[in-house]
C-alpha positions as CSV (number, residue, x, y, z in Angstrom):
1,M,9.7,-13.6,-6.4
2,P,7.7,-13.5,-3.4
3,L,9.1,-10.1,-2.5
4,I,8.3,-8.3,-5.2
5,K,4.8,-10.2,-6.8
6,N,3.6,-8.9,-2.9
7,P,5.9,-5.9,-1.3
8,T,4.2,-5.7,1.6
9,R,4.4,-9.4,2.5
10,A,6.4,-10.6,5.9
11,W,10.2,-10.2,5.6
12,K,13.4,-10.1,7.2
13,N,14.2,-7.3,9.1
14,A,17.4,-7.0,8.2
15,S,20.5,-8.2,6.5
16,Y,23.2,-9.8,8.4
17,S,26.8,-9.6,7.2
18,Q,30.5,-10.8,9.3
19,Y,34.0,-9.8,8.3
20,P,36.9,-10.1,10.2
21,R,38.7,-7.6,11.6
22,K,42.5,-8.9,11.6
23,G,44.8,-11.6,12.3
24,S,44.6,-15.2,10.7
25,P,43.0,-16.5,11.8
26,P,41.6,-13.7,13.3
27,K,41.1,-12.9,16.3
28,I,38.4,-10.7,16.2
29,M,35.4,-10.7,14.0
30,G,32.9,-8.2,13.0
31,Y,29.1,-9.1,13.1
32,S,26.8,-6.1,11.1
33,M,23.4,-5.8,11.0
34,R,21.8,-3.5,8.1
35,L,18.2,-1.9,8.9
36,V,16.2,0.6,7.2
37,E,17.7,3.8,8.7
38,V,20.5,1.8,10.9
39,R,24.0,-0.3,10.7
40,F,24.8,-1.8,14.3
41,T,28.4,-3.6,14.0
42,A,29.8,-5.3,17.1
43,W,33.3,-6.2,17.1
44,V,33.9,-9.6,19.1
45,D,36.2,-11.9,20.2
46,F,36.2,-15.0,18.0
47,D,37.7,-18.6,17.9
48,G,39.2,-18.9,14.7
49,I,40.4,-22.0,14.6
50,R,37.1,-23.3,15.9
51,N,35.4,-20.8,13.7
52,E,33.5,-19.6,17.0
53,T,32.6,-17.0,18.6
54,T,31.0,-16.5,22.5
55,W,30.0,-13.1,22.3
56,T,32.4,-12.0,24.6
57,M,34.5,-8.6,24.1
58,E,37.9,-8.9,26.6
59,Q,40.7,-7.8,23.2
60,K,40.7,-4.0,23.4
61,D,39.9,-3.7,19.8
62,C,36.2,-4.8,20.3
63,G,33.4,-2.9,20.6
64,F,30.3,-1.8,19.1
65,E,29.9,0.2,16.0
66,L,26.0,2.4,15.4
67,Y,25.2,4.7,12.7
68,N,22.4,6.8,11.8
69,L,22.4,5.7,7.7
70,T,19.1,8.3,7.0
71,A,21.1,11.3,9.2
72,D,24.7,10.4,8.4
73,P,25.4,8.3,4.6
74,L,28.2,7.7,4.8
75,E,29.0,6.9,7.9
76,N,31.2,9.1,9.6
77,R,29.6,9.5,13.2
78,N,29.8,6.5,15.0
79,L,26.8,6.7,18.1
80,A,27.8,3.4,19.6
81,Y,28.9,5.5,22.8
82,H,26.9,8.5,23.0
83,D,24.8,9.5,26.1
84,G,21.7,8.0,25.8
85,M,22.3,5.1,23.3
86,Q,23.1,2.7,25.6
87,Q,19.6,0.3,25.5
88,K,19.6,1.2,21.7
89,V,23.3,-0.6,21.3
90,K,22.0,-3.4,23.8
91,M,19.2,-3.9,21.9
92,H,21.0,-3.8,18.8
93,F,23.1,-6.5,20.4
94,E,20.8,-9.0,21.1
95,Q,18.9,-8.8,18.0
96,L,22.2,-9.4,16.2
97,K,23.0,-12.1,18.2
98,A,19.8,-13.3,18.1
99,G,20.6,-13.5,14.0
100,W,18.3,-13.6,11.0
101,R,16.7,-16.7,12.1
102,A,15.0,-14.9,14.6
103,T,12.6,-13.5,12.4
104,A,12.0,-16.2,10.3
105,S,8.5,-17.2,12.4
106,A,6.9,-13.9,11.4
107,L,7.5,-15.4,7.6
108,P,5.3,-17.9,5.7
109,S,6.9,-21.5,5.5
110,A,7.9,-22.2,1.9
111,A,4.9,-24.3,1.9
112,T,2.5,-21.7,1.5
113,V,5.2,-19.0,-0.3
114,E,3.2,-18.3,-4.3
115,A,5.1,-19.7,-7.2
């Protein structure tokens, strides 16, 4: 409700999700970050027994996806491995690993949120 009342207030810069690629328990997990103009996904090694990742990419099906949603809303063209995109992929990967809590310091605390 606070965001609806004040659309210009500080808020999370992305939405995050995760989903298994395959296996039971899964050996690869996809972590995605949806920003205004892009969706970035990292497919990383996953320990399905411990339910955790070390953000490594040892298995053959690990990798990155980067889509420009303005130019390609149907996500048909993965830009992650195109020339000149390495820095962007690295930046988004670090942001993804940091998660939404990394932007929490820019958000008002619950005590300062208007009812």
